[in-house]
C-alpha positions in Angstrom: 144.8 81.4 118.0 146.1 82.4 121.4 144.2 84.2 124.1 145.4 87.5 125.4 146.7 87.1 129.0 145.0 90.3 130.3 141.5 89.0 129.4 142.1 85.7 131.1 143.4 87.4 134.2 140.5 89.8 134.3 138.0 87.0 134.0 139.7 85.1 136.8 139.6 88.2 139.1 135.9 88.7 138.3 135.1 85.0 139.0 137.0 85.2 142.3 135.1 88.4 143.3 131.8 86.8 142.4 132.7 83.7 144.5 133.7 85.9 147.4 130.5 87.9 147.4 128.4 84.7 147.1 130.3 83.1 150.0 129.8 86.2 152.2 126.1 86.3 151.4 125.8 82.6 152.3 127.5 82.9 155.7 125.5 86.1 156.5 122.2 84.3 155.8 123.5 81.3 157.8 124.1 83.6 160.8 120.6 85.0 160.5 119.2 81.5 160.3 120.8 80.7 163.7 120.1 84.1 165.4 116.4 84.4 164.5 115.2 81.1 166.1 117.3 81.9 169.1 115.7 85.2 169.6 112.2 83.7 169.2 113.0 81.0 171.7 114.3 83.6 174.2 111.2 85.7 173.9 109.0 82.6 174.4 111.0 81.6 177.5 110.8 85.1 178.9 107.0 85.3 178.3 106.6 81.9 180.0 108.6 83.1 183.0 106.6 86.3 183.3 103.3 84.5 183.2 104.5 82.0 185.9 105.4 84.7 188.4 103.2 85.1 191.4 102.7 88.9 191.2 99.9 90.5 193.2 97.1 91.5 190.9 95.5 94.9 191.6 91.8 94.2 192.3 89.1 96.6 193.3 87.0 95.7 196.3 83.2 95.3 196.0 83.1 92.8 193.2 84.1 95.2 190.5 86.4 93.9 187.8 89.9 95.2 187.6 
């Protein structure tokens, strides 16, 4: 019994499309895996820099809390 060539070709096209979608999803998640920690580290560095600045603090005279 021989296979019909159109079924084999269609199966190969579907397999290639599935592989392409899976590869695209893998690399999209890989990019997010790199970008998210980078963003978090940048926010942490910015917050450390802001806290370390010597900005004049507005204080009320007479012992009242700001």
